[in-house]
C-alpha positions as a Markdown table, in Angstrom:
| # | Residue | x | y | z |
|---|---|---|---|---|
| 1 | Met | 104.4 | 122.5 | 52.6 |
| 2 | Tyr | 104.7 | 121.3 | 56.2 |
| 3 | Glu | 104.6 | 123.7 | 59.2 |
| 4 | Lys | 105.3 | 121.3 | 62.1 |
| 5 | Leu | 107.1 | 118.1 | 62.8 |
| 6 | Phe | 106.1 | 115.9 | 65.7 |
| 7 | Ala | 108.6 | 113.4 | 67.2 |
| 8 | Leu | 106.9 | 110.4 | 68.9 |
| 9 | Leu | 108.4 | 108.9 | 72.0 |
| 10 | Ile | 107.3 | 106.2 | 74.4 |
| 11 | Ala | 108.6 | 105.6 | 78.0 |
| 12 | Cys | 107.2 | 102.2 | 78.7 |
| 13 | Thr | 104.8 | 99.5 | 77.5 |
| 14 | Gly | 101.4 | 100.8 | 78.2 |
| 15 | Cys | 102.5 | 104.4 | 78.6 |
| 16 | Pro | 100.9 | 107.1 | 76.5 |
| 17 | Ile | 102.9 | 108.3 | 73.4 |
| 18 | Glu | 104.6 | 111.6 | 74.0 |
| 19 | Lys | 104.7 | 114.1 | 71.1 |
| 20 | Ile | 107.4 | 116.8 | 70.9 |
| 21 | Glu | 106.5 | 119.5 | 68.4 |
| 22 | Tyr | 109.2 | 121.2 | 66.2 |
| 23 | Lys | 108.8 | 124.0 | 63.7 |
| 24 | Phe | 109.4 | 122.4 | 60.3 |
| 25 | Asp | 112.7 | 123.5 | 58.7 |
| 26 | Lys | 111.8 | 124.8 | 55.2 |
| 27 | Asn | 115.3 | 123.7 | 54.0 |
| 28 | Tyr | 113.9 | 120.1 | 53.9 |
| 29 | Met | 111.4 | 119.0 | 51.3 |
| 30 | Phe | 110.2 | 115.7 | 52.9 |
| 31 | Cys | 109.0 | 115.0 | 56.4 |
| 32 | Ser | 111.2 | 111.9 | 56.6 |
| 33 | Asp | 114.3 | 113.8 | 55.8 |
| 34 | Tyr | 113.8 | 116.3 | 58.5 |
| 35 | Gly | 112.6 | 113.5 | 60.8 |
| 36 | Asp | 116.0 | 111.9 | 60.4 |
| 37 | Val | 117.7 | 115.1 | 61.5 |
| 38 | Val | 115.5 | 115.5 | 64.6 |
| 39 | Arg | 115.9 | 111.8 | 65.5 |
| 40 | Glu | 119.7 | 112.1 | 65.3 |
| 41 | Lys | 119.6 | 115.3 | 67.4 |
| 42 | Ile | 117.4 | 114.0 | 70.3 |
| 43 | Ser | 118.3 | 110.3 | 70.5 |
| 44 | Lys | 121.1 | 107.8 | 70.2 |
| 45 | His | 121.0 | 104.4 | 68.6 |
| 46 | Tyr | 121.8 | 101.4 | 70.8 |
| 47 | Trp | 122.6 | 98.0 | 69.4 |
| 48 | Glu | 122.2 | 96.0 | 72.6 |
| 49 | Tyr | 120.1 | 93.0 | 72.0 |
| 50 | Val | 118.1 | 91.3 | 74.7 |
| 51 | Glu | 117.7 | 87.6 | 74.2 |
| 52 | Gly | 114.2 | 86.8 | 73.0 |
| 53 | Asp | 113.3 | 90.5 | 72.3 |
| 54 | Ala | 113.9 | 91.3 | 68.7 |
| 55 | Phe | 112.9 | 94.9 | 69.3 |
| 56 | Ser | 115.3 | 95.7 | 72.2 |
| 57 | His | 117.6 | 97.8 | 70.1 |
| 58 | Gly | 116.6 | 101.3 | 68.8 |
| 59 | Tyr | 116.9 | 105.0 | 69.2 |
| 60 | Tyr | 116.6 | 106.2 | 72.8 |
| 61 | Thr | 116.6 | 109.7 | 74.4 |
| 62 | Glu | 118.9 | 110.6 | 77.2 |
| 63 | Asp | 116.1 | 110.0 | 79.7 |
| 64 | Gly | 115.4 | 106.5 | 78.3 |
| 65 | Lys | 112.4 | 107.1 | 76.0 |
| 66 | Leu | 112.2 | 105.1 | 72.8 |
| 67 | Phe | 112.0 | 107.2 | 69.7 |
| 68 | Ile | 109.2 | 105.6 | 67.6 |
| 69 | Gly | 108.7 | 107.9 | 64.7 |
| 70 | Val | 107.6 | 111.3 | 63.3 |
| 71 | Tyr | 104.8 | 112.8 | 61.4 |
| 72 | Cys | 104.3 | 116.2 | 59.8 |
| 73 | Glu | 101.5 | 118.6 | 59.4 |
């Protein structure tokens, strides 16, 4: 069973990936399920599309960092 979940954020192209550590909620069996909960809690999905940039939409934190994923240990 997992002990920790790490949310991965990035602020800009070339910036280091930031990891935010959370204690894994034992009410969830899978990392991806709890990852969805954390993602929804810390970020908001934006649908804006920038012409020529297929990856311009995504989940962003209030301070503008792109949520890129999670992993669990």
